[in-house]
KOLPA-689387 format. One record per residue: z, x, y negated of N, C-alpha, C in turn; residue number from 0. Coordinates in nm, 4 decimals, always signed. Each point is the difference from the previous one (the first is absolute). Example, Ala and Ser with C-alpha at 12.3 -4.5 7.8 and 13.67 -1.06 7.14 Angstrom:
<nodes>
+0.7800,+1.3190,+0.5690,+0.0000,-0.0890,-0.1190,+0.0000,+0.0900,-0.1200,0
-0.0720,-0.0350,-0.1050,+0.0060,+0.0820,-0.1190,+0.0730,-0.0770,-0.1090,1
</nodes>
This chain:
<nodes>
+12.8222,+11.0227,-10.2047,-0.1442,-0.0132,+0.0159,-0.0471,-0.1253,-0.0727,0
-0.0939,+0.0158,-0.0914,-0.0460,-0.1121,-0.0806,-0.1069,-0.0787,+0.0738,1
+0.0156,-0.1303,-0.0023,-0.0952,-0.0878,+0.0679,-0.1230,-0.0197,-0.0877,2
-0.1183,+0.0113,+0.0626,-0.1239,-0.0179,-0.0755,-0.0270,-0.1492,-0.0172,3
-0.0201,-0.0445,-0.1240,-0.0190,-0.1421,-0.0263,-0.1415,-0.0328,-0.0459,4
-0.0832,+0.0984,-0.0152,-0.1366,-0.0225,-0.0471,-0.0827,-0.0711,+0.1062,5
-0.0836,-0.0933,-0.0451,-0.0898,-0.0677,+0.0937,-0.1336,+0.0725,+0.0112,6
-0.0181,+0.1044,-0.0785,-0.1222,+0.0780,+0.0072,+0.0028,+0.0855,+0.1263,7
-0.1119,+0.0048,+0.0744,-0.0021,+0.0808,+0.1211,+0.0098,+0.1478,-0.0322,8
+0.0330,+0.0819,+0.0996,+0.0088,+0.1433,-0.0244,-0.1317,+0.0541,-0.0553,9
+0.0085,+0.0777,-0.1046,-0.1188,+0.0558,-0.0631,-0.0393,+0.1273,+0.0754,10
-0.1282,+0.0093,+0.0334,-0.0498,+0.1207,+0.0654,-0.0347,+0.1014,-0.1090,11
-0.0332,+0.1210,+0.0381,-0.0319,+0.1049,-0.0964,-0.1471,-0.0053,-0.0405,12
-0.0433,-0.1149,-0.0452,-0.1369,-0.0194,-0.0473,+0.0094,-0.0288,-0.1492,13
-0.0726,+0.0758,-0.0798,+0.0054,-0.0219,-0.1448,-0.0891,-0.1182,-0.0382,14
+0.0275,-0.0555,-0.1168,-0.0823,-0.1106,-0.0496,-0.1438,+0.0449,-0.0224,15
-0.0192,+0.1257,-0.0421,-0.1370,+0.0476,-0.0220,-0.0747,+0.0126,+0.1331,16
+0.0692,+0.0442,+0.1072,-0.0643,+0.0052,+0.1321,-0.0382,-0.1410,+0.0460,17
+0.0919,-0.0932,-0.0210,-0.0255,-0.1388,+0.0378,-0.1174,-0.0560,-0.0801,18
-0.0020,+0.0271,-0.1297,-0.1076,-0.0488,-0.0867,-0.1350,+0.0559,+0.0446,19
-0.0072,+0.1302,+0.0260,-0.1266,+0.0615,+0.0438,-0.0485,-0.0602,+0.1312,20
+0.0931,-0.0209,+0.0916,-0.0375,-0.0540,+0.1306,-0.0519,-0.1420,-0.0115,21
+0.0706,-0.0864,-0.0741,-0.0442,-0.1384,-0.0115,-0.1220,-0.0140,-0.0908,22
-0.0179,+0.0901,-0.0938,-0.1229,+0.0016,-0.0791,-0.1178,+0.0350,+0.0909,23
+0.0196,+0.1001,+0.0867,-0.1026,+0.0382,+0.0973,-0.0319,-0.1168,+0.0930,24
+0.1033,-0.0661,+0.0514,-0.0212,-0.1158,+0.0877,-0.0750,-0.1102,-0.0744,25
+0.0402,-0.0258,-0.1238,-0.0625,-0.1067,-0.0782,-0.1473,+0.0211,-0.0263,26
-0.0412,+0.1240,-0.0257,-0.1400,+0.0241,-0.0355,-0.0876,+0.0375,+0.1195,27
+0.0602,+0.0258,+0.1159,-0.0816,+0.0398,+0.1158,+0.0078,-0.0973,+0.1169,28
+0.0677,-0.1120,-0.0168,+0.0157,-0.0930,+0.1116,-0.0891,-0.1214,-0.0189,29
-0.0512,-0.0478,+0.1133,-0.0930,-0.1124,-0.0031,+0.0290,-0.0925,+0.1169,30
-0.0249,-0.1290,-0.0203,+0.0009,-0.0952,+0.1103,+0.1355,-0.0542,+0.0354,31
+0.0000,-0.0850,+0.1032,+0.1193,-0.0716,+0.0410,+0.0950,+0.0811,+0.0852,32
-0.0423,+0.1120,+0.0527,+0.0871,+0.0795,+0.0857,+0.0751,+0.1064,-0.0773,33
+0.0339,-0.0299,-0.1222,+0.0612,+0.0970,-0.0893,+0.1348,+0.0491,+0.0508,34
+0.0736,-0.0841,+0.0719,+0.1304,+0.0432,+0.0487,-0.0136,+0.1145,+0.1007,35
-0.1095,+0.0024,+0.0746,-0.0241,+0.1114,+0.0935,-0.0198,+0.1299,-0.0783,36
-0.0704,-0.0098,-0.1091,-0.0253,+0.1157,-0.0849,+0.1304,+0.0505,-0.0633,37
+0.0805,-0.0939,-0.0497,+0.1289,+0.0354,-0.0593,+0.0886,+0.0670,+0.1047,38
+0.0051,-0.0560,+0.1206,+0.0804,+0.0576,+0.1076,-0.0448,+0.1425,+0.0324,39
-0.1300,+0.0195,+0.0074,-0.0520,+0.1325,+0.0338,+0.0441,+0.1029,-0.1048,40
-0.0061,-0.0390,-0.1263,+0.0375,+0.0936,-0.1068,+0.1514,+0.0234,-0.0024,41
+0.0778,-0.1066,+0.0028,+0.1453,+0.0115,-0.0163,+0.0673,+0.0557,+0.1252,42
-0.0409,-0.0473,+0.1192,+0.0676,+0.0405,+0.1241,-0.0609,+0.1259,+0.0598,43
-0.1325,+0.0028,+0.0148,-0.0631,+0.1113,+0.0700,-0.0250,+0.1214,-0.0895,44
-0.0577,-0.0229,-0.1166,-0.0354,+0.1133,-0.0861,+0.1201,+0.0551,-0.0774,45
+0.0676,-0.0861,-0.0748,+0.1115,+0.0447,-0.0848,+0.1302,+0.0150,+0.0793,46
+0.0131,-0.0755,+0.1083,+0.1232,-0.0008,+0.0811,+0.1224,-0.0379,-0.0825,47
-0.0204,-0.0938,-0.0938,+0.1097,-0.0479,-0.0826,+0.0823,-0.1054,+0.0737,48
-0.0603,-0.0637,+0.0992,+0.0688,-0.1016,+0.0793,-0.0405,+0.0186,+0.1457,49
+0.0802,-0.0566,+0.0880,-0.0352,-0.0032,+0.1416,-0.0581,-0.1371,+0.0317,50
-0.0615,-0.0128,+0.1166,-0.0474,-0.1317,+0.0430,+0.1154,-0.0988,+0.0075,51
+0.1166,+0.0478,+0.0429,+0.1172,-0.0872,+0.0111,+0.0445,-0.0516,-0.1368,52
-0.0254,+0.0746,-0.1060,+0.0316,-0.0461,-0.1348,-0.1129,-0.0861,-0.0571,53
-0.1246,+0.0330,+0.0343,-0.1152,-0.0678,-0.0580,-0.0223,-0.1402,+0.0565,54
+0.0029,-0.0142,+0.1326,-0.0412,-0.1262,+0.0618,+0.0909,-0.1185,-0.0297,55
+0.1318,+0.0165,-0.0163,+0.0780,-0.1169,-0.0432,-0.0435,-0.0513,-0.1377,56
-0.0339,+0.0914,-0.0896,-0.0500,-0.0403,-0.1313,-0.1337,-0.0708,+0.0099,57
-0.0850,+0.0476,+0.0901,-0.1287,-0.0657,+0.0210,+0.0202,-0.1407,+0.0536,58
+0.0893,-0.0147,+0.0979,+0.0274,-0.1327,+0.0560,+0.0529,-0.0938,-0.1084,59
+0.0887,+0.0511,-0.0832,+0.0558,-0.0803,-0.1077,-0.1082,-0.0396,-0.0999,60
-0.0849,+0.0940,-0.0383,-0.1042,-0.0312,-0.0982,-0.1020,-0.0985,+0.0553,61
-0.0227,+0.0018,+0.1312,-0.0935,-0.0946,+0.0593,+0.0609,-0.1388,+0.0158,62
+0.1313,-0.0063,+0.0119,+0.0671,-0.1292,+0.0166,+0.0240,-0.0703,-0.1329,63
-0.0066,+0.0753,-0.1097,+0.0244,-0.0583,-0.1321,-0.1322,-0.0319,-0.0692,64
+0.0018,-0.0946,-0.0931,-0.1244,-0.0315,-0.0724,-0.0427,+0.1153,-0.0899,65
-0.1288,+0.0041,-0.0281,-0.0535,+0.1035,-0.0876,-0.0817,+0.1020,+0.0768,66
-0.0578,+0.0905,-0.0734,-0.0852,+0.1032,+0.0591,+0.0852,+0.0985,+0.0792,67
-0.0417,+0.0282,+0.1230,+0.0748,+0.0917,+0.0865,+0.0162,+0.1376,-0.0620,68
-0.1055,+0.0501,-0.0620,+0.0066,+0.1359,-0.0547,+0.1006,+0.0081,-0.1139,69
+0.0132,-0.1059,-0.0773,+0.0997,-0.0001,-0.1075,+0.1397,-0.0024,+0.0610,70
+0.0198,-0.0842,+0.1014,+0.1309,-0.0070,+0.0648,+0.0408,+0.1315,+0.0639,71
-0.0928,+0.0622,+0.0738,+0.0346,+0.1267,+0.0667,+0.0194,+0.1112,-0.1037,72
-0.0739,-0.0054,-0.1099,+0.0179,+0.0998,-0.1061,+0.1357,-0.0149,-0.0676,73
+0.0432,-0.1238,-0.0225,+0.1340,-0.0242,-0.0537,+0.1057,+0.0598,+0.0917,74
-0.0164,-0.0264,+0.1283,+0.0951,+0.0479,+0.1001,+0.0051,+0.1536,+0.0019,75
-0.1171,+0.0620,+0.0045,-0.0074,+0.1468,+0.0059,+0.0597,+0.0621,-0.1260,76
-0.0433,-0.0484,-0.1167,+0.0461,+0.0585,-0.1263,+0.1503,-0.0162,-0.0169,77
+0.0535,-0.1161,+0.0366,+0.1444,-0.0206,-0.0104,+0.0746,+0.0899,+0.0976,78
-0.0546,+0.0147,+0.1187,+0.0619,+0.0852,+0.1018,+0.0025,+0.1471,-0.0448,79
-0.1062,+0.0429,-0.0664,-0.0121,+0.1407,-0.0375,+0.0651,+0.0333,-0.1338,80
-0.0150,-0.0873,-0.1002,+0.0450,+0.0347,-0.1352,+0.0782,-0.1103,-0.0706,81
+0.0295,-0.1079,+0.0685,+0.0776,-0.1067,-0.0621,-0.0828,-0.0851,-0.0952,82
+0.0665,-0.0805,-0.0832,-0.0711,-0.0950,-0.0880,-0.0995,+0.0649,-0.0971,83
+0.0324,+0.1177,-0.0525,-0.0958,+0.0666,-0.0899,-0.1270,+0.0369,+0.0756,84
+0.0159,+0.0387,+0.1255,-0.1154,+0.0313,+0.0837,-0.0890,-0.1203,+0.0219,85
+0.0615,-0.1173,+0.0104,-0.0772,-0.1233,+0.0190,-0.0929,-0.0224,-0.1188,86
+0.0528,+0.0140,-0.1203,-0.0807,-0.0216,-0.1209,-0.1144,+0.1013,-0.0071,87
+0.0312,+0.1261,+0.0272,-0.1014,+0.1064,-0.0053,-0.1074,-0.0236,+0.1060,88
+0.0415,-0.0242,+0.1237,-0.0963,-0.0153,+0.1096,-0.0913,-0.1204,-0.0210,89
+0.0580,-0.1137,-0.0379,-0.0832,-0.1187,-0.0195,-0.0952,+0.0146,-0.1173,90
+0.0458,+0.0648,-0.1067,-0.0901,+0.0234,-0.1143,-0.1183,+0.0860,+0.0421,91
+0.0277,+0.1068,+0.0735,-0.1067,+0.0908,+0.0426,-0.0893,-0.0634,+0.1066,92
+0.0554,-0.0882,+0.0796,-0.0768,-0.0653,+0.1058,-0.0893,-0.1108,-0.0542,93
+0.0464,-0.0730,-0.1000,-0.0699,-0.1214,-0.0442,-0.0910,+0.0208,-0.1207,94
+0.0440,+0.0749,-0.1004,-0.0755,+0.0082,-0.1260,-0.1386,+0.0642,+0.0168,95
-0.0120,+0.1197,+0.0599,-0.1356,+0.0584,+0.0107,-0.0986,-0.0868,+0.0804,96
+0.0394,-0.0540,+0.1185,-0.0953,-0.0861,+0.0705,-0.0339,-0.1277,-0.0768,97
+0.0941,-0.0506,-0.0794,-0.0286,-0.1200,-0.0805,-0.1094,+0.0292,-0.1013,98
+0.0062,+0.1163,-0.0619,-0.1035,+0.0389,-0.0966,-0.1352,+0.0127,+0.0701,99
-0.0006,+0.0660,+0.1158,-0.1244,+0.0150,+0.0773,-0.0524,-0.1368,+0.0431,100
+0.0905,-0.0895,+0.0427,-0.0416,-0.1339,+0.0446,-0.0640,-0.0788,-0.1139,101
+0.0574,+0.0087,-0.1207,-0.0594,-0.0679,-0.1142,-0.1402,+0.0538,-0.0267,102
-0.0151,+0.1316,+0.0097,-0.1303,+0.0620,-0.0225,-0.1002,-0.0443,+0.1065,103
+0.0405,+0.0036,+0.1263,-0.0889,-0.0404,+0.1097,-0.0361,-0.1480,-0.0110,104
+0.0983,-0.0844,-0.0353,-0.0281,-0.1429,-0.0168,-0.1035,-0.0216,-0.1110,105
+0.0126,+0.0735,-0.1078,-0.0977,-0.0106,-0.1089,-0.1399,+0.0392,+0.0498,106
-0.0062,+0.1130,+0.0731,-0.1292,+0.0447,+0.0529,-0.0574,-0.0993,+0.1005,107
+0.0876,-0.0564,+0.0842,-0.0454,-0.0951,+0.1011,-0.0581,-0.1249,-0.0667,108
+0.0713,-0.0547,-0.0970,-0.0493,-0.1214,-0.0638,-0.1192,+0.0277,-0.0908,109
-0.0173,+0.1251,-0.0396,-0.1167,+0.0353,-0.0801,-0.1213,+0.0323,+0.0876,110
+0.0236,+0.0627,+0.1189,-0.1104,+0.0468,+0.0835,+0.0118,-0.0482,+0.1450,111
+0.0789,-0.1045,+0.0249,+0.0287,-0.0462,+0.1359,-0.1184,-0.0547,+0.0761,112
-0.1074,-0.0333,-0.0686,-0.1164,-0.0560,+0.0685,-0.0888,+0.1080,+0.0626,113
+0.0278,+0.1254,-0.0256,-0.0789,+0.1079,+0.0577,+0.0270,+0.0112,+0.1495,114
-0.1033,+0.0217,+0.0834,+0.0193,+0.0113,+0.1447,+0.0944,+0.1127,+0.0411,115
+0.0018,+0.1070,-0.0759,+0.0874,+0.1130,+0.0331,+0.1478,-0.0401,-0.0062,116
+0.0347,-0.0920,-0.0906,+0.1391,-0.0424,-0.0146,+0.0491,-0.0695,+0.1265,117
-0.0846,-0.0839,+0.0610,+0.0385,-0.0685,+0.1237,+0.0225,+0.1003,+0.1131,118
-0.0840,+0.1009,+0.0089,+0.0167,+0.1036,+0.1026,+0.1299,+0.0765,-0.0194,119
+0.0310,+0.0321,-0.1223,+0.1243,+0.0719,-0.0295,+0.1203,-0.0832,+0.0430,120
-0.0002,-0.1294,-0.0324,+0.1130,-0.0864,+0.0345,+0.0157,-0.0162,+0.1516,121
-0.1099,-0.0070,+0.0727,+0.0083,-0.0081,+0.1468,+0.0599,+0.1278,+0.0575,122
-0.0388,+0.1140,-0.0544,+0.0551,+0.1274,+0.0466,+0.1486,+0.0111,-0.0287,123
+0.0413,-0.0436,-0.1184,+0.1420,+0.0039,-0.0358,+0.0807,-0.0931,+0.0905,124
-0.0559,-0.1163,+0.0351,+0.0693,-0.0932,+0.0900,+0.0212,+0.0624,+0.1375,125
-0.0983,+0.0731,+0.0495,+0.0131,+0.0662,+0.1303,+0.1091,+0.1069,-0.0041,126
+0.0057,+0.0743,-0.1088,+0.1036,+0.1018,-0.0156,+0.1379,-0.0657,-0.0021,127
+0.0142,-0.1106,-0.0714,+0.1285,-0.0707,-0.0079,+0.0443,-0.0472,+0.1382,128
-0.0934,-0.0512,+0.0799,+0.0339,-0.0434,+0.1366,+0.0461,+0.1186,+0.0844,129
-0.0648,+0.1140,-0.0149,+0.0407,+0.1199,+0.0730,+0.1392,+0.0462,-0.0390,130
+0.0321,-0.0074,-0.1295,+0.1339,+0.0369,-0.0464,+0.1062,-0.0931,+0.0577,131
-0.0305,-0.1304,+0.0032,+0.0957,-0.0956,+0.0569,+0.0197,+0.0252,+0.1495,132
-0.1089,+0.0297,+0.0708,+0.0111,+0.0296,+0.1434,+0.0838,+0.1255,+0.0229,133
-0.0173,+0.0991,-0.0856,+0.0789,+0.1227,+0.0102,+0.1483,-0.0293,-0.0168,134
+0.0345,-0.0834,-0.0986,+0.1407,-0.0352,-0.0222,+0.0549,-0.0776,+0.1183,135
-0.0810,-0.0889,+0.0574,+0.0444,-0.0761,+0.1170,+0.0351,+0.0941,+0.1149,136
-0.0866,+0.0952,+0.0283,+0.0240,+0.0924,+0.1117,+0.1259,+0.0829,-0.0249,137
+0.0152,+0.0532,-0.1219,+0.1180,+0.0803,-0.0314,+0.1278,-0.0827,+0.0091,138
-0.0033,-0.1224,-0.0518,+0.1175,-0.0865,+0.0052,+0.0326,-0.0388,+0.1432,139
-0.1021,-0.0316,+0.0777,+0.0219,-0.0415,+0.1388,+0.0616,+0.1132,+0.0816,140
-0.0473,+0.1209,-0.0193,+0.0555,+0.1135,+0.0739,+0.1473,+0.0198,-0.0308,141
+0.0385,-0.0271,-0.1234,+0.1388,+0.0209,-0.0402,+0.0882,-0.1198,+0.0315,142
-0.0549,-0.1219,-0.0078,+0.0821,-0.1201,+0.0065,+0.0035,-0.0696,+0.1353,143
-0.1075,+0.0061,+0.0772,-0.0053,-0.0731,+0.1266,+0.0522,+0.0890,+0.1122,144
+0.1319,+0.0013,+0.0154,+0.0651,+0.0923,+0.0922,+0.0250,-0.0589,+0.1387,145
+0.0064,-0.1331,+0.0120,+0.0298,-0.0617,+0.1288,-0.0726,-0.1335,+0.0133,146
+0.0208,-0.0661,+0.1107,-0.0720,-0.1255,+0.0270,+0.0318,-0.1086,-0.1008,147
+0.1261,-0.0115,-0.0391,+0.0360,-0.1065,-0.0937,-0.0688,+0.0201,-0.1347,148
-0.0170,+0.1253,-0.0424,-0.0743,+0.0271,-0.1240,-0.1440,-0.0488,+0.0123,149
-0.0610,+0.0254,+0.1142,-0.1382,-0.0434,+0.0232,-0.0078,-0.1527,+0.0027,150
+0.0977,-0.0644,+0.0624,+0.0017,-0.1472,+0.0060,+0.0134,-0.0582,-0.1410,151
+0.0910,+0.0553,-0.0801,+0.0166,-0.0474,-0.1384,-0.1282,+0.0213,-0.0795,152
-0.0612,+0.1158,+0.0160,-0.1263,+0.0304,-0.0682,-0.1087,-0.1007,+0.0382,153
-0.0186,-0.0209,+0.1311,-0.1053,-0.0913,+0.0465,+0.0274,-0.1436,-0.0419,154
+0.1259,-0.0426,+0.0080,+0.0338,-0.1372,-0.0404,-0.0298,-0.0212,-0.1485,155
+0.0341,+0.0984,-0.0820,-0.0282,-0.0101,-0.1438,-0.1502,-0.0034,-0.0249,156
-0.0721,+0.0874,+0.0697,-0.1458,+0.0033,-0.0142,-0.0614,-0.1356,+0.0349,157
+0.0413,-0.0579,+0.1138,-0.0574,-0.1272,+0.0428,+0.0420,-0.1162,-0.0897,158
+0.1210,+0.0040,-0.0551,+0.0392,-0.1042,-0.0950,-0.0931,-0.0010,-0.1209,159
-0.0332,+0.1202,-0.0494,-0.0837,+0.0090,-0.1197,-0.1476,-0.0219,+0.0328,160
-0.0494,+0.0692,+0.1032,-0.1441,-0.0035,+0.0295,-0.0424,-0.1292,+0.0695,161
+0.0705,-0.0369,+0.1050,-0.0405,-0.1170,+0.0789,+0.0708,-0.1279,-0.0440,162
+0.1259,+0.0123,-0.0416,+0.0759,-0.1175,-0.0418,-0.0232,-0.0381,-0.1445,163
-0.0675,+0.0871,-0.0746,-0.0323,-0.0221,-0.1412,+0.1242,-0.0228,-0.0858,164
+0.1119,+0.0662,+0.0398,+0.1200,-0.0033,-0.0826,-0.0204,+0.0946,-0.1173,165
+0.0609,-0.0333,-0.1126,-0.0028,+0.0945,-0.1116,+0.0938,+0.1156,+0.0334,166
-0.0185,+0.1118,-0.0670,+0.0841,+0.1177,+0.0262,+0.1481,-0.0308,-0.0252,167
+0.0360,-0.0667,-0.1119,+0.1426,-0.0309,-0.0183,+0.0575,-0.0874,+0.1125,168
-0.0781,-0.0970,+0.0484,+0.0495,-0.0848,+0.1094,+0.0174,+0.0804,+0.1288,169
-0.0942,+0.0887,+0.0283,+0.0116,+0.0834,+0.1201,+0.1230,+0.0902,-0.0096,170
+0.0257,+0.0533,-0.1193,+0.1189,+0.0838,-0.0192,+0.1266,-0.0829,+0.0190,171
+0.0022,-0.1217,-0.0544,+0.1170,-0.0860,+0.0145,+0.0274,-0.0354,+0.1459,172
-0.1029,-0.0054,+0.0817,+0.0176,-0.0293,+0.1426,+0.0406,+0.1240,+0.0771,173
-0.0709,+0.1103,-0.0207,+0.0189,+0.1184,+0.0843,+0.1150,+0.0904,-0.0452,174
+0.0245,+0.0098,-0.1304,+0.1054,+0.0906,-0.0470,+0.1375,-0.0350,+0.0572,175
+0.0417,-0.1283,+0.0002,+0.1318,-0.0293,+0.0593,+0.0084,+0.0371,+0.1483,176
-0.1097,-0.0187,+0.0734,+0.0003,+0.0378,+0.1416,+0.0144,+0.1513,+0.0165,177
-0.0738,+0.0745,-0.0809,+0.0078,+0.1460,+0.0074,+0.1380,+0.0499,-0.0427,178
+0.0538,-0.0585,-0.1062,+0.1335,+0.0395,-0.0469,+0.1042,-0.0320,+0.1068,179
-0.0113,-0.1183,+0.0612,+0.0946,-0.0370,+0.1055,-0.0083,+0.0984,+0.1170,180
-0.1209,+0.0363,+0.0387,-0.0142,+0.0917,+0.1135,+0.0595,+0.1373,-0.0313,181
-0.0214,+0.0483,-0.1214,+0.0459,+0.1338,-0.0369,+0.1387,+0.0008,-0.0655,182
+0.0707,-0.1105,+0.0061,+0.1337,-0.0066,-0.0595,+0.0914,+0.1034,+0.0657,183
+0.0999,+0.0476,-0.0723,+0.0967,+0.0916,+0.0621,+0.0774,-0.0748,+0.1084,184
+0.0172,+0.0641,+0.1113,+0.0725,-0.0623,+0.1107,+0.1275,+0.0786,+0.0257,185
+0.1031,-0.0728,+0.0408,+0.1252,+0.0655,+0.0365,-0.0171,+0.0665,+0.1349,186
+0.0634,+0.1112,+0.0139,-0.0024,+0.0676,+0.1294,+0.0963,-0.0723,+0.0933,187
-0.0376,-0.0081,+0.1248,+0.0859,-0.0637,+0.0984,+0.1257,+0.0839,+0.0189,188
+0.1149,-0.0667,+0.0020,+0.1259,+0.0701,+0.0183,+0.0383,-0.0072,+0.1478,189
+0.0350,+0.1122,+0.0556,+0.0401,+0.0053,+0.1418,+0.1528,-0.0064,+0.0039,190
+0.0518,-0.1123,+0.0524,+0.1449,-0.0206,+0.0032,+0.0624,+0.0470,+0.1316,191
-0.0799,+0.0577,+0.0863,+0.0565,+0.0480,+0.1265,+0.0902,+0.1219,-0.0241,192
+0.0982,+0.0145,+0.0863,+0.0908,+0.1148,-0.0104,-0.0504,+0.1183,+0.0751,193
</nodes>
C-alpha cells in the first residue's frame, strides 16, 4: 500500500469551470461586509459542496488571519474543492470583475458625488451591509456557540474589543490561547481497578 505524500487536500468532484462560474457569480452579485454569509449560503446550502463542519473552521481561520475575510474563506474553499489551481481560478473570478465595477463606481462617485441621490444610495447600501453582517453572525453563532464556555469566550472577546478598546489582534492573542487550552485533546482516564 503506497503512502500518500501530497500536502494537497483531497480533491472533490468539482470542475474548475464549475468553480469559476460560482465564484464569478459570487463576485458580481455580492455586496457589503457580510459577504461570508453569502458565500456560505451558496457553497454549503445551495451547491452542497461543503458541510458546515468543513466550512466553519475555514471561516474561523480566515477571521483570525490578517486580510479580507472573503478572500481567506475563498482560498480555503477553492483549495478544499480543487486544490491550488482552484485557488487561482476562484480568486481571479472573485476579485477581477468587482474591481472593474469598483473602479467604474469610484469614477462616477467622484464625478457626480455631490448629487443628493448619491448620498441616499450610499446610506441604503450601508444598511444592506449591516444586515448581511448580522445574518452571518446569527448563522455562525448557531453553528459555533454550542455550550456555556463558547458563550463565555464569545462575550469576553466582544467586551475586550467593544468595552476594553483592544485591537482585534490583541483580543485574539488573549482569547485564542484560552480557547485552545480549553479545547485541547485530553487523555481518557485509565481505570486500573481489577
